[in-house]
N, C-alpha and C positions, 0 to 999 in steps of 0.2 A: 504493500500500500504506500501511497504518497501521503506523508503526514507532516503537518506543520506544528512545531513546538514553540510556544512563546516562553519568556522567562529566562532567556540566555542560558547560562550554565549555572543556574542557581541550585539551591538545596534539593529541589524536586526535579527541575528540568534536566539537570546533568545525568542523574541515574536513569531517568525516563528515556533520554536520548540514547544512552548506552544500551539499554534493554531493547529498544525498538530497532536500532541498527543491528544488534546481534541476532535479532529474529528476521533480518532480511528486508526490513522496510526502508524506503527512500525517505530520509528525514531532513527537513529544513528547519534550522533553529534561528529564530529571530532574536537579534541582540542590538542594543543601541550603541554598543562599544565596539568600534572597528578592531581593537586589539584582541577581541575574543575570537576573531575569525579563524586564526590558526589553531586555536584550542578546539573549536567546534569541528573543524576539518580533521583534526587528529583523532576525533572519535568516529570518523567515517560519515559525518553528516555534512550538509551544505549550510553555509551561513547566509542569512539575509540581514543586512545592516540597515536598521531603521527603528522607528519608535512606535509604540502602541498609541501614541497621541496623534499619529498620522494615518487617518482612515484610508486615504488613497494608497499609501504604501502597503497597508494591510490587505487591501483589496487585490492589488497586483500579486502579492506574495501568496495569498490564499487560492488564487486562480488555479484550477485543475487539481487541487488537493482532494483526497478522498476523506480525510479527517483532519480536524484541527484541535489542538489543546490550547485553551486561552486562559490567561490569568492576568490579574491587574497588580501593578506595583508603581510606586512613585519614587523609588530609589532610597538609599540608606539614610540620607540626610534630610529627607522631606519632612519628617515629623518635627524637625527643629527649625523649619522655615516659618517665620512668624507671619508671612503674608498668605500662605497657602490655605485654601479650603479643601481639606483632604477628601472629604466625602463627595463634594462636588467634582473634584478633579478625577476621582476614580469612577464616579458615575458617568462622566464624560467618556472615559475609556470604554465603558460598557456600550455606549451609543456607537462608538467607533467600531467595535467588534460587530455589533448588529449590522451596521452598514456594510462592512467588509464581507461578512458571511452571506448577506443577501445578494450583494452585487457580484460576488465571485462564484456563487452557485454551489458552494460546499454544502454537503448534506449531513455530515456527521461531526458533532461538536461535543467536546468534553470540557466543561468549565470548572475551574478551581474556585469554588465558593467557600463556605465556612459554616461551622456550627454557629447558630444564631441567625442564620439567613431565613429561618422559618417565620420571623416576625419583624415588625418595624418598631417594636417598643422594647425598651430595657436592654438593648444589645449594644449600646454605645457606638464605638467606632465601627463595629461590624455591620452597621446599618447600610454601608455601601454594598455589602454582599446581597442583602435583601433587594436593594435597588437594581443591581446588575442582573440578578436572576430574573427579576420581573421585566427588565428591558429585553433580555434574550427570549423570554417566554412569548414575546409578541412576534417572533420570527414565524414564517409560514410553518404549518404543521408537518410538512414533508422534510423539515430540518430536524433530525433526531438529536436531542441534547441530553447529556448526563450532567447533572449538577453534583460535583464532588463536594462533600461537606466534612472536611477533616476537623478534628478537635484541637486541643492545645498542643502546639509543636514542642517536641523535646528541646530543640535548640533555644527556645525562648527562655528556658531555665538559666541560660548563661547570663541573662540580665541580672540575676541575683548575686553574681560573684562579688560585685563591689560591696554590697551590704554585708555579705558574709565576711569579707576581709576587714571591713571598717567597723562593723557593729557586732560581728560574731553570730548573727542570726539571718534568716530569710524573713524579710518584712514586706508585707503587702496587704491589701484589703480583702483577701479571701484566704481560706485555709480550713483547718479543722480535720475531723475524722471521717467525713463522708467521702466515698470514693469518687474520683473524678477521672474522666478519660483523657489520655495523652496519646500522641502519635509521632512516629518516626517519619521523616520525609521519604525514607526508603520504601516504607509500606504505602505511602501515598503514591509514589511513582509507580509501584507495581500495580496498584488498583487502577490508576489512570491508563497504564499500558493495556490492561485487560479491556477497559471500556472503549478505548479507541478502535479496537479491532472487532468488538462484539457486534453482531448484527442486531439492530434495535430500531424501533420506530417510536415517535412521540417524545415524551418527556420522562425523565427518571431521576430520582434523588438517591445518592449513595453516600452514607456516612462512612468515615474511615477512622479507625482507632487502632492502636497497638497494645495498649495496656490500660488498666484501671487501678488507681491507687490513691489513697488519701494524701493530703498535703503533709500531714504529720509523719506518715510512713515514708513519704518521698524525702523529707528532711533527713530522716534516719539513714536512708539509702545513700543519698548524696554525701551526707556527713561522713559516713563510714568510708566512702570512696576517697574522700579528700583528707582522711585522718582526723576528722572532727566528729566522732560518733555521738556526741551530745548536742549536735546542731539542732536548734529549735526553729520551727516555723511560727512566726508571730503575726497575728492579725491586727492591723492598725486601722484607725478610722479613715473613711473615704477622704475627708478634708485634709488629713495629714499627708496622705499619698499625693493628692492633687497639688498641694503646696510644694511638696518636694519635687514633683515632676516639672512644675512651672519654674521653680528656682533653678533647675538644671538647664533651663533654656528651651524646654519643649513648647511647641505651639499649644496655646491654651485649649483650643478646640480638640486637638488630638489628646491632650492630657485628660480633659474631661471625658472624652469618649472611652479612653482606656479605663478610667476609674469606674465608669458606668458598666462597661463590659465585665470587669472583674467582680463588681457587685452582683451582676447576673450569674456569675459562676458561684459566688458565695451563697446566694439564696436558691440556687438550683434552676432558675428560670431559663438560663442559657442551655441547659442540658435536657430540658423537658422533652423536646421532639427527638433528641438523640436516644433517650432511654425508651421511647415508644417504638423506635426503629433501630434497635441496637444491632450493630454489624458483628460479623465474625472478626475477632481481634487479629491483627497482623502478627508478623514473626519477630519483629525487633522489640524486645522488652526493655523496660527502664533499667533493669539490673545491668544490661549490656551497655546502654547509653551512659550510665553512671561512670564508666571507665573513660569515655570520651570527655565527659564533663570534668573529671578529675585532671585529665591531661591539659585541658584549657586552663583550669584553675591554677595549675602548678607552673604554667609558662612564666 
């Protein structure tokens, strides 16, 4: 199959590209960074240099593809850009994808959405996933779409390294003993690869998770891996987290969205639809990821 992959060589797109190429598919990877071209080609894929903000570029690149994997991102520093409206900017990318899919004639789409996309309330920053899903749902019904809804990414835990080193604890506005789902990007890539080649009509939602563990258990797991077996997970008030994020230079809209998203994790609202449609868990467990976390922590 001729397949287009967005997301350059990110945490999901790189293992996805590797798997698709190994299985004999013709893969084109979209990247905004020309320096990525040689790395993409080294994997056996073709590079298309351009941005997801350019609907005309996307249309040309999607032309003649049998399937496309689409995801939205604003780049690593966007959340600290004081001028950006992150939800509006990503929603605009959703409109670009819709235009490109419609005008190119591609009929099989796998979209990287998220947990929380089932609602427009209480999901904070994840509201853009709700927006983009609903934009893509307006495509003609002969376009088959799988909406992938992964849960909390393992690598987001790396964001706690600073507070572990400076305060000796993991501190955020969610936690406790209730089990929460987490996911490895490797398992997301494997699920996306399955969906891209699967014969399918209409619309489909697929949740993706690798492990389910409470925050207190997770603190013990990570703490043991880094040589701090007494590491505690401390729940702090929403306002304290918000002030800390804004003080660090984060865009206030983004900070408020993250705090609201976390609050939805804490009260369980974010996981409501997930637990109604619980998937088979993936292969990469948190005990395995803890070694990777420790390696980064000890650098």
